[in-house]
C-alpha positions as CSV (number, residue, x, y, z in Angstrom):
1,M,0.0,0.0,0.0
2,K,2.8,2.4,0.9
3,T,4.5,1.8,-2.5
4,L,1.2,2.5,-4.3
5,I,0.7,5.8,-2.4
6,V,4.2,7.0,-3.2
7,F,3.8,6.0,-6.9
8,A,0.5,7.9,-7.1
9,A,2.1,11.0,-5.5
10,V,4.9,10.9,-8.1
11,I,2.5,10.6,-11.0
12,L,0.4,13.5,-9.7
13,A,3.5,15.7,-9.2
14,A,4.7,15.0,-12.7
15,S,1.3,15.6,-14.3
16,A,1.1,19.0,-12.5
17,L,4.3,20.2,-14.3
18,S,4.3,21.4,-17.9
19,L,6.3,19.5,-20.5
20,H,8.9,22.3,-20.5
21,E,9.2,22.3,-16.7
22,Q,9.7,18.5,-16.8
23,W,12.3,18.9,-19.5
24,G,14.1,21.7,-17.6
25,N,14.2,19.6,-14.4
26,F,15.4,16.6,-16.4
27,K,18.3,18.5,-17.9
28,V,19.4,20.0,-14.5
29,K,19.2,16.8,-12.6
30,H,21.1,14.7,-15.1
31,G,23.5,17.4,-16.3
32,K,22.4,17.3,-19.9
33,V,24.1,19.8,-22.2
34,Y,23.6,19.6,-26.0
35,K,25.9,20.8,-28.7
36,N,23.4,23.1,-30.3
37,I,19.7,24.1,-30.5
38,A,18.9,21.6,-33.3
39,E,20.1,18.7,-31.2
40,E,18.2,19.9,-28.1
41,I,15.0,20.1,-30.2
42,V,15.5,16.5,-31.3
43,R,16.2,15.4,-27.8
44,F,13.1,17.2,-26.5
45,E,11.0,15.4,-29.0
46,I,12.4,12.1,-28.0
47,F,11.8,13.0,-24.3
48,Q,8.1,13.8,-25.0
49,Q,7.7,10.4,-26.8
50,N,9.3,8.6,-23.8
51,L,7.0,10.5,-21.4
52,K,4.0,9.2,-23.4
53,T,5.4,5.6,-23.3
54,I,5.9,5.9,-19.5
55,E,2.4,7.2,-19.0
56,E,0.9,4.4,-21.1
57,H,2.8,1.8,-19.3
58,N,2.0,3.2,-15.9
59,A,-1.7,3.0,-16.7
60,K,-1.2,-0.7,-17.2
61,Y,0.6,-0.9,-13.9
62,E,-2.2,0.9,-12.1
63,A,-4.7,-1.6,-13.7
64,G,-2.7,-4.5,-12.3
65,L,-1.5,-5.6,-15.8
66,S,2.2,-5.1,-15.0
67,G,4.4,-5.7,-12.0
68,F,6.6,-2.6,-12.4
69,W,6.3,1.1,-13.1
70,M,8.4,3.4,-15.3
71,G,9.7,6.9,-14.7
72,V,12.0,9.6,-16.1
73,N,15.7,8.9,-15.7
74,K,19.0,9.7,-17.4
75,F,18.1,7.7,-20.4
76,S,14.8,9.5,-21.1
77,D,16.3,11.6,-24.0
78,M,17.4,8.4,-25.9
79,T,15.4,6.4,-28.4
80,S,15.0,2.7,-27.7
81,D,17.4,2.0,-30.6
82,E,20.0,4.3,-29.1
83,F,19.7,2.6,-25.7
84,Q,19.9,-0.8,-27.3
85,A,23.0,0.1,-29.3
86,M,24.6,1.4,-26.1
87,M,23.8,-1.9,-24.3
88,N,25.0,-4.1,-27.1
89,K,28.6,-3.0,-26.7
90,Q,29.0,-6.0,-24.4
91,I,28.0,-8.6,-27.0
92,A,31.4,-8.4,-28.8
93,S,33.2,-9.7,-25.7
94,K,30.7,-12.4,-24.6
95,P,32.1,-14.7,-21.9
96,K,33.8,-18.0,-22.8
97,F,33.0,-19.9,-19.6
98,E,36.6,-20.4,-18.6
99,G,35.9,-21.1,-15.0
100,E,35.1,-24.4,-13.3
101,L,31.4,-25.3,-13.6
102,H,29.9,-25.3,-10.2
103,V,27.0,-27.8,-10.0
104,Q,24.7,-27.3,-7.0
105,E,23.8,-30.4,-5.2
106,N,20.4,-29.6,-3.7
107,V,21.8,-27.1,-1.2
108,S,19.2,-26.0,1.4
109,V,18.8,-22.2,1.2
110,P,16.2,-19.8,2.7
111,S,13.1,-18.9,0.9
112,G,14.3,-15.3,0.7
113,V,17.8,-13.7,0.9
114,D,19.0,-10.1,0.7
115,W,22.8,-9.8,1.0
116,R,22.4,-6.0,1.5
117,K,21.1,-6.7,5.0
118,E,24.1,-8.8,5.7
119,G,26.6,-6.1,4.8
120,A,27.9,-7.9,1.7
121,V,26.7,-5.3,-0.9
122,L,28.6,-2.1,-1.0
123,E,27.4,1.2,-2.5
124,V,25.9,1.5,-5.9
125,K,28.3,3.0,-8.4
126,D,27.8,4.7,-11.8
127,Q,29.6,3.4,-14.9
128,G,28.7,6.6,-16.8
129,E,28.8,6.5,-20.6
130,C,31.5,3.8,-20.6
131,G,30.6,0.2,-21.5
132,S,32.3,-1.1,-18.4
133,C,29.3,-2.8,-16.7
134,W,31.3,-6.1,-16.6
135,A,33.9,-4.5,-14.4
136,F,31.3,-3.3,-11.9
137,S,29.7,-6.7,-11.8
138,T,33.1,-8.2,-11.1
139,T,34.0,-5.9,-8.3
140,G,30.6,-6.4,-6.8
141,A,31.1,-10.1,-6.5
142,L,34.6,-9.6,-5.2
143,E,33.5,-7.0,-2.6
144,G,30.7,-9.4,-1.5
145,Q,33.0,-12.3,-0.9
146,N,35.6,-10.2,0.8
147,A,32.9,-8.9,3.2
148,I,31.5,-12.4,3.8
149,K,34.9,-14.3,4.2
150,N,37.2,-11.6,5.5
151,G,34.8,-9.2,7.2
152,K,36.2,-6.3,5.1
153,K,34.2,-3.8,3.2
154,I,36.6,-2.4,0.6
155,S,35.4,-0.7,-2.6
156,L,37.4,-2.2,-5.4
157,S,38.8,-0.7,-8.6
158,E,36.8,-1.0,-11.8
159,Q,39.4,1.3,-13.5
160,Q,42.2,-1.3,-12.9
161,L,40.1,-3.9,-14.7
162,L,39.3,-1.5,-17.5
163,D,42.9,-0.5,-17.9
164,C,44.8,-3.7,-17.3
165,S,42.7,-6.8,-18.4
166,G,42.9,-6.3,-22.1
167,S,45.2,-9.2,-22.7
168,Y,42.6,-11.4,-21.0
169,G,40.0,-10.6,-23.6
170,N,38.4,-7.4,-22.2
171,G,37.9,-4.3,-24.3
172,D,37.6,-0.6,-23.8
173,C,34.5,1.5,-23.2
174,D,33.2,0.8,-26.7
175,T,33.8,-2.9,-27.0
176,G,32.8,-4.2,-23.5
177,G,34.1,-7.2,-21.7
178,S,33.2,-10.2,-19.5
179,M,33.3,-10.9,-15.8
180,E,35.0,-14.3,-16.3
181,A,37.9,-12.6,-18.1
182,A,38.1,-10.0,-15.3
183,F,38.1,-12.8,-12.6
184,K,41.0,-14.5,-14.5
185,Y,42.9,-11.2,-14.4
186,V,42.4,-10.8,-10.7
187,K,43.4,-14.4,-10.1
188,D,46.8,-13.7,-11.7
189,N,47.3,-10.1,-10.6
190,G,45.1,-9.2,-7.6
191,I,43.1,-6.0,-7.4
192,E,43.5,-2.6,-5.8
193,S,41.0,-0.5,-3.9
194,E,38.8,2.2,-5.5
195,E,40.6,4.7,-3.4
196,D,44.0,3.9,-4.8
197,Y,42.9,3.4,-8.3
198,P,39.7,5.5,-8.9
199,Y,37.3,5.2,-11.7
200,Q,37.8,7.6,-14.7
201,E,35.0,6.6,-17.1
202,T,37.5,5.9,-19.9
203,Q,40.3,3.4,-20.6
204,L,43.8,4.6,-19.7
205,R,47.3,3.2,-19.5
206,C,47.5,0.4,-16.8
207,K,49.2,1.6,-13.6
208,A,48.5,-1.3,-11.3
209,S,51.0,-1.9,-8.5
210,S,51.4,-5.2,-6.7
211,D,52.2,-3.2,-3.6
212,K,48.7,-1.8,-3.5
213,T,46.9,-5.1,-4.0
214,V,44.1,-5.6,-1.4
215,L,42.5,-8.8,-2.6
216,T,43.3,-11.9,-4.6
217,I,41.4,-15.0,-5.6
218,S,42.3,-18.6,-6.0
219,Q,39.8,-19.4,-8.7
220,F,36.4,-18.5,-10.1
221,S,33.4,-20.7,-11.0
222,N,30.5,-20.7,-13.3
223,V,27.1,-21.6,-11.9
224,E,25.1,-24.3,-13.7
225,P,22.8,-22.4,-16.1
226,S,19.4,-22.9,-14.4
227,T,17.1,-20.8,-12.3
228,E,17.3,-23.1,-9.3
229,S,21.1,-23.4,-9.4
230,L,21.4,-19.6,-9.4
231,R,18.9,-19.4,-6.5
232,Q,21.0,-21.9,-4.5
233,A,24.2,-20.1,-5.4
234,V,22.9,-16.7,-4.3
235,G,21.3,-18.2,-1.2
236,S,24.5,-20.1,-0.1
237,I,27.5,-18.3,-1.5
238,G,26.6,-14.6,-1.7
239,P,26.2,-12.0,-4.5
240,I,26.8,-13.6,-7.9
241,S,27.9,-11.9,-11.1
242,V,25.3,-12.4,-13.8
243,A,24.8,-11.1,-17.4
244,I,21.3,-10.2,-18.6
245,Y,19.7,-8.9,-21.7
246,A,18.9,-5.3,-20.9
247,G,16.1,-4.4,-23.2
248,Y,13.6,-1.6,-23.7
249,S,11.8,-2.0,-20.3
250,L,14.9,-1.5,-18.3
251,Q,15.5,1.8,-20.0
252,H,12.5,3.3,-18.3
253,Y,12.3,1.1,-15.2
254,Q,11.7,3.0,-11.9
255,G,10.3,0.4,-9.4
256,G,8.5,-2.9,-8.9
257,I,9.2,-6.3,-10.3
258,L,10.2,-6.3,-13.9
259,D,8.1,-9.0,-15.5
260,D,8.0,-8.1,-19.2
261,S,9.3,-10.5,-21.8
262,C,13.0,-9.6,-22.4
263,N,14.7,-12.2,-24.4
264,G,17.8,-11.4,-26.5
265,Q,21.6,-11.6,-26.5
266,L,23.2,-11.0,-23.1
267,N,24.5,-7.4,-23.1
268,H,24.8,-6.2,-19.6
269,G,26.7,-7.3,-16.5
270,V,25.0,-6.9,-13.2
271,L,25.0,-8.5,-9.7
272,A,22.4,-10.8,-8.2
273,V,22.3,-9.9,-4.5
274,G,19.2,-11.7,-3.3
275,Y,15.7,-13.1,-4.1
276,G,12.2,-13.1,-2.6
277,E,8.8,-14.6,-3.1
278,S,6.1,-12.0,-2.7
279,P,4.1,-10.7,-4.5
280,Q,5.7,-13.0,-7.0
281,P,9.1,-14.8,-7.1
282,Y,11.8,-12.3,-7.9
283,W,15.6,-11.5,-8.0
284,I,17.2,-8.5,-6.4
285,V,19.8,-7.1,-8.8
286,K,22.4,-4.4,-8.3
287,N,23.0,-2.2,-11.3
288,S,25.8,0.3,-12.1
289,W,23.8,3.2,-13.3
290,G,23.9,5.3,-10.1
291,Q,21.8,5.5,-7.0
292,D,19.1,7.7,-8.6
293,W,18.1,5.0,-11.1
294,G,15.5,2.4,-10.3
295,E,15.1,1.4,-6.7
296,E,18.1,3.3,-5.3
297,G,20.3,1.7,-7.9
298,F,18.7,-1.8,-7.7
299,F,15.9,-3.5,-9.6
300,R,13.8,-6.5,-9.1
301,L,13.3,-9.1,-11.8
302,A,10.7,-11.8,-12.0
303,R,12.2,-15.1,-11.1
304,R,10.7,-17.3,-13.8
305,D,11.4,-18.7,-17.3
306,N,15.1,-17.5,-17.0
307,L,13.8,-14.0,-17.7
308,C,16.3,-11.8,-19.5
309,G,18.7,-14.7,-19.5
310,I,19.8,-14.1,-16.0
311,S,20.8,-17.7,-15.4
312,D,22.8,-18.2,-18.6
313,D,26.1,-16.6,-17.5
314,A,26.5,-16.6,-13.7
315,S,29.9,-16.7,-12.0
316,Y,31.6,-15.9,-8.7
317,P,35.2,-15.8,-7.3
318,D,36.8,-17.8,-4.5
319,V,38.6,-15.0,-2.6
320,L,41.6,-15.8,-0.4
321,Y,41.4,-15.2,3.3
322,N,43.5,-12.3,4.5
């Protein structure tokens, strides 16, 4: 009931503003600056069309025909084709499943798990306009295992993975990468903290130093590609790196359980940090699009039919005790 009240308040507030007021607020909030008036006119037209899409979908949500609602976010001046092209940067570097296959053997796990409540999920970060989602998924899994095994909450360096793991098969901001390749790099080289090697939103020359390594791993494993195996892995191991197909619905997602059909090639690395059962079975997923996107940087995805391919490419590291 509380969620519905908040949702209704947001809709009423938005409808009370003129299109130009909403556009102005959008540009200020997301720091949008366009190269000329012509481009801004085009972007405003796209923004208006997206508002219409959001309103039409939210009418379905209010009628009980959808499990999630949409809202304006930093992608609201992009067409669906532009959003899809941005997400598809990951496809060129699809994972090769180089880890050991971890087969679950009917592990007993709780009916619901949220690793955020256990202190194993650090702050939501923002990859910006760089196609480095794979690096954020990797550090999320590493941070989770470090917190669980070593009791240490250390934000780890995506920039090091972006700069230094090219020889392992990862690319730059335009060509994407994979979590498995990043884990292989960390196994051989270790990883530094975010503080020592901060994120720059572009690929630079590698400057990793073994003297600053804060975490190493002995190996990494792939989870058997099934919904139940992933549930058991998340329930018994901790946050798990996963790849999904990020489609049109995720572009405008704001809250609730994403239950639209979203089948396509895996193109986005994220982190499965929990699951629940009500009002329908769902995954809790950490994204890397900032804390003002979705549910404070997270989204929930319906846990059925391998939605968005979430079970197809799941992996996790075995961190060393220190």
